[in-house]
N, C-alpha and C positions, 0 to 999 in steps of 0.2 A: 489210555491217551491216544488220540487220533492225530495223524499227520494232517496238517491243513496247508493246502497250496495257497500261498499268499499272493499269487498273481491274479490280476483282474482280466488278463488277456488270454485268448485262445490262439496260441502261436501255431503256425505263422499267420500273420495278419497285416493288413495295410495300416500303418501308423502315421498319423499326422503330427509332425514335430514342428513347433513354432519357436523361432529364434528371432530376437530383435537386437538391432545395433544401430550405430550412427550410419547415416546414409553414406554408402561407399560403393563405387562402381564394381568393386571386387568382392563384396560381401556374399553375393550369390555363389560365386565360384569357390570361395573359402568354405562355405557351408557344404557345397556339393562335394568338395575334396574330402572333408572330414567324414561325411556320411558314407561316401564310396569306400573308404577304408574298411568299414564294417558291413557294408552291403555292396559288393562289387558290381552288382547289376543295376545299381541306382543310376538314374539319369537326371541331369540338371533340368530336363523338361518337366520333372515332377516337383518343381519348386514354383510356388506362386509368390508374388510380392505385393506389398501394399505400403505406400509412403504415408508418413504422418502429414497432417494438415500443413505444418510449417516446412515440411521437407527435410527436417533435421534427422529423422529416424526412418528406418525401414523395417517392416515386419515380413519375415519369410516363413512360409509354410512348406516343409519338405515332407512329402508322403513317401514313405519307404516300406520295404518288406521287412517287418520285424519277425525274427525267428526265435528270440529268447529274451528274457529279462536281462541277462548278462550283456547281450548285444546293446540293448537300449541304455543300460547303465554306462557302458563304455563310451557310447556316443555322447551322452549327456555330460560325462566327466570331461571328455576332450573339448566339448563346446564350452563348458564352464571354465576350463583352464585357458581358453583362448581369450586374448585381449580384445577381440573383435565383437563379442556379443555381450550385451548388457542384461538380457533377460531371456529365459528359456521357459517354455510351457510344454 
C-alpha cells in the first residue's frame, strides 16, 4: 500500500480565491480581514473586483500565499460561515 498525497498544489504557492456576494462597499474589507487571519502578510491590494451587469453582485478575487491545505480549508470554512458571501470558488 502506497501513501498518496491528495493535494494538487505544491505549497507554498500563489492561490487565487474567488468569493461572490451582494454588492456592499465593505465586502472587500471583510474578505481581506478573513484572509489576513490566515495569511498575516496578505494585502487588500491583492484583491481585484468585478461587478455584475446589474450591479447587484460583486466578484472578488484574492490572491494569497497558500502554505498548506489546512490553511486553505480554514479560510474557505470561515468564508462559508460568513453571511456576506453567497459563492466561493
